[in-house]
N, C-alpha and C positions, 0 to 999 in steps of 0.2 A: 291542051295549052294552058287551061287554067291551073291544073296542078303542076305544071311547069313553072306557072307564074308565083304560084305559092311556096314552091322550093327555092326559087331565085331570090325572093323576098326574104324569106325566113333566114338563109344565110346571108343575104346583105345586112339584114338588121343586127344579126350575132356579130358580123364583123364590125359593125359601127360600134357595138357595146364594148367588145374586146378592144378596140382602138381608142376609145374614149377616155380623155384626160379626167384624171381625177375620179375614175369610175368607183362606185361603192361596191359592197359585198352584194347588195341587191341587185345592182347592174351585171355582176358577173353570173348571179343564177340566172338571171333572165338570159343572158347570152347563151350560156351552155343549153338552157331549155329551148330556146329556138333554134340552135344547131341540131338537137335531138328532133325537134319536129320538122326541120327540113330532111333529116335522114330518114325519118317516118314517111314524109311525104315521097321520096325519092323512092324508097323501097316499093310503096305502094304503087307507083307510077310503073315501075319496072316490072312488076307483077301483072298489072291490067293491061300492059301494051306488049307484053311477051318478051320484053329485051332482057328480061333475066337470063334467057338463053345465052344472049352475047354477053352479059355483065353478071355472071353469077357470085360477085364476090361479096354481096349483100344478102345472099339467101340465109334466110333464119334470123337475121338481127330483128326483124320487124316483130316477131312473135312477142317477147315479152315487153317491148316499147309501152304499151298501154299500161303498164305498171309504174313507169317513170312520169308520166305527166302529171297525176295527182299530187305527188310528194314535190314536184318542183313549183307547182301553183301554190302550195301550202307554204312552202320554205321562203319563196318571193315574197308572199304576203307577209309572214312572220318576221321576216328582215326589214322590211320597210317600216312596220310598225312596232320595231324593237322589241319583239315578243320571241325572236328566235336566236339568241345569244349563245345557247349552249351548242356550238358548233359539232363539238364530238359526237352528239346524239344525232346529227344529221344523217348519218350513215343508216342508222335503223330504218328509216324511212325507204331506203333502197333495197333492203333485205330480201323482200320477194322477188324484185326483179333480178338480184344477183343469183339468188338460188334457181330463178327459172333458166338463166344464162349457163348455170352449172349443168343443170339437167340437160341443156342441148349441147354440151360440150362434145359429145360424140358424134353428132350431126356434123358440128363445124370441122370435126377432123376427116370428114368423107371427103372423097375428090369431087372437084366441081362436077363432072359428069355424073357421078352417084347423086349429088344434090339435086342437079337439073331433073334427073329421072324420078325422084322421090316427089319434086313439085308438079312434074307433069301427071304424077298419079295421085294426086291430092294427098300427099303427106303420108304415103303408104310404109307402114311398118313403125310410124310415130304418131298414129291416131290416138292412142291411149295418154301418151305424154304431151301432146299438144291440148288434150282437151283438160288434163290435170293443172297445166299452166294457164289456160284460160279461165279456170274456175273462179281464181280470187280478183280477176279483172274489173268485173263491174261493181262489187263491192268496194274494192278498191277506190273506184272513181267516184262512187256516191258518198264515200266516208270523207273524202279529203275535200270535195266540194262542200260538205256539211262543216268540216272543221275550219275551212277557210272562211266561211259565213260567219261561224262563231268568232273567229279572231277580229274579223271587222265590226262585228256587233260590240264586243267586248273593248275595241279601241274607240269606238264611237262613243260609248260610256265614259270611258276614261279621258276624251276630249271634253266633254260636258263637266265633268268634275275639276277641269284642269282651267279651262278657255273661256272667256265670255264672247267668244265670236267663233263660228264654224264654217262660214262661207269660203274661207281662205285655205281651210284645212280640206283639201278636196279628195275625198275616198271615192269618187265615180269612177276613176280608172281601175281600181282594184274591184269594185262592184261589178263592173262590166266584164273585167276579166274573169270573174269567177263564175258570173251569169253565162258567158260565152262557154266556158267550160263544162257547165252544166247542161247546155243546150247540146253541146258533142255527146256529153254520156247518155242523154236520151236518145239521141239517134242510136247510140250503141245498143241501147236497150230495145228501142221500138223500132228502128229504122234497118238500112243495110250498109254496106260498105261505101257505096255510091253517095248515100246521103250523109255519112259520118265526115267522110274524106272533103267533100264539097264544104261542109262546116268549118272543117278544121282550114281549109283555104281561106273561106271568109275571116275565119278568127284571125290568120295570120295578116290579111289585109287591114283589119280593125286594128291590130297592133300596131302595125306600120303608121296608119293615117292617126290614130288617136295619140300614140305615143309621141309621134313627131310634131303634130300640129297644134294638139289641145294641151299636153302635159311638158313635153321636153325631155321625154326618157332618153332618147337618144343623142341629145345635146347637152349642153353644160348647164341649161335650165333646168336643172334637176328637180324631181318632183317630192324629194324629201323634205323640204321646207315646208310644202303643201301639206304634208302628212302631219299637221298637228305641231310644227316646230319640236317634231318628234325627239328630238335630243333631250327635251325637258319632260317627255312623257315614257322614259323608258320602263316604269314601274307605276303603275295607278298607287292612290293611298292605301286601298284594301290590299294591294299585293305586297306593298312596304310592310304593313302591318303583319301580314301572313309569314315574311321572310326575316323581320327583323324583330327578335323580341325586346330589343332596346330602341325605341325609336329617335332616341336625342334628346337634344335641350330644346325646349320653349323658352325664349327670352323675352322678356317686355322691361325695357330699360335695364336695369342691373338684375332684375328677378330672372332666375332659371330654374325651371321646373322640369325634373324627369317624368315622363310620361310612359305607361307601359302599355300593353293591349287593351288594358280596362279604358283607356282613353284619358282626356282632359279632365280636372277635376271641376266640380260646379263652381266654385269661386273663380278659378282662373277661366273658365269658360265665360262666365258672365262678365268678367273684366274685358276678354279679348272681344266679346261681342258688342259691348258698350262703346270701346275705342274703334272698332270697325264701322258701327253706326255712325259716330262721328265724324270720322273720316270719310265716309261717302257722303254725309250730308254738307260738310264744310268745303271740301275740297273738288267734291263731284268728280272722283276718279273713274267713274262708271262712262265718262264721256271720251275716254280713250278707247278707240275702237278695238286696239289690241291688247287691253288689259288681260292678265293671266293670274294665276292663283299665286305663282311664284313671286309676281313682281308685287301684288297685294301685301303678301306675307311678309316680304322683306320691309315694305314701308311700315307697317304694324309692329316688326321686330320679332316676328313667331316663325315657328316651323311651318311651313306650308300643309303639313299633315294635320297639324293641330287647328289651323285656320279652316280647313276643309272640314274638320269634325264639328267645330263651332257654327259653320254654316248650316251643315247638314241637321245638327241637333236644334239649335237655337231658330233657324228660320223653316225648317222642314222642305229644304228644298237643296239642289246642287248648286255649286258655283255660278254655272251658266245662267240658271233661270234667276238667282237672286240678283245678278247683275243686269239681266235683262227687265228685271222688273223695275229696277231704279230707272233704267232709260226710258220705258214706258211711262211711269208717273213724271218724269220730266217733260217728255212729249206733250202730256195732257196740260202740264202748267203752261208752257211757252205757247202752245197753240191756241189759247184762248186770249191770248194778250193782243189787242188793236194793232201794235206796231209790227206784228209780225204777219199780217194778214197777206202783205205782199209776197211773202215766201211760199214755195210748194210744200207739200206733206214730205215730200222725199229730203229736200234740203233740211226742214226741220229734225228729220229722223238721224240725217247724219250729223245734225249739231248735237244730239243727245249721246252719240257713240254708235249707233247702228252704222252698218258698214255695207249694207245692200237692202235694197226692195224687199227681197224674199225674207229675209231676216227680220225686218221690220214688221212686215205683215204677219208673219208666223207668230212672232212674239207678242204683238199686240192682240191680235186675236185670241191667244193663249191667256193672257192675261186679264182681259176684259170681256172676252166672248162677243167682242164687236170686230170688225175691219176698222182700219183708220179712218175710211171713207163713211163708214156707218156712224162711226164715233162724231165726226164732224157734223153730220147732217143732223145728228140727235142733240148735239150741243148747239146747233145754228151757227158754226163756224165757217167761215168763208176764207179760204186760203187761195193762193196763187193759180194753182192748177191740183184738181184732183187725180188720184190715181185711181 
């Protein structure tokens, strides 16, 4: 019954995505993947229940399916974080599974009675072929889980270069998805079919619960906007530099300077840095919780790549840390003011641009070596409510 539940839920979720209005490429990939998972669970259920004798239509389909799940995980994540734009190359990931099905073409052409007989005799006549097909399955699973984690790590770094906030940029969905697949592959290596397919069933239940309740994957509350305002992070600064030998114009007022891979010149870098510092001090743009690199570069009249290079070179930190350092210092300034003693730590944190308690505590500790509460105790600051 548990396997039947997994089959029904996977097919139901796939249908939700196929019929979803305004579905993205990532939605389409996830829908196909869920349908494939449903098929895989169905094949397994028919085998363990013995029902394949009455329903032999699916025999053999399950053998290469493990080679498909890794590519689907990778392509889903790559599409969501905008690192999978070369759709023509997608087919490459499915070549092993395609070859496996071609190798099994002789089996598929057999009569149903012959197929049933082969299964009842533990694959008689196809033992060597099945061993060859199964050979790349475990390496494939490990490689694609690793590639997915690398994509997420790379995307996390890109976010820190581009945005001054990360709490709304929710990567948890993709991290959990990858960890879940990793757990399944560990069961494939060290467990058995029962433990593996039980984990697959739990995996499907997780996708259904987390996707609907937490992220809105299967509704129009799409996750894409949570993934970094990802439309503006299609390429990181370093990726743009690697792909484009002429990075474009850097304009300050009427002055325009072309810069190549060698970067912004010392004079221009110094000028941009001074204007940036003045702007942050006078207008306190860091108080905007959704401040990002593109918006700040526009205010300065420079290319975002140039501004990123200025911050990295002159401040020895990325954009995320640069902005949050201003917020920490601003908090320290206003926390000591007597008129602010009626406010809580968190309300003052929001005032200077932090958008969550977690972000505030983490960045404050990183900048000062103290928690906000420890800082207040050290400075003998009494606020409305301590966290």
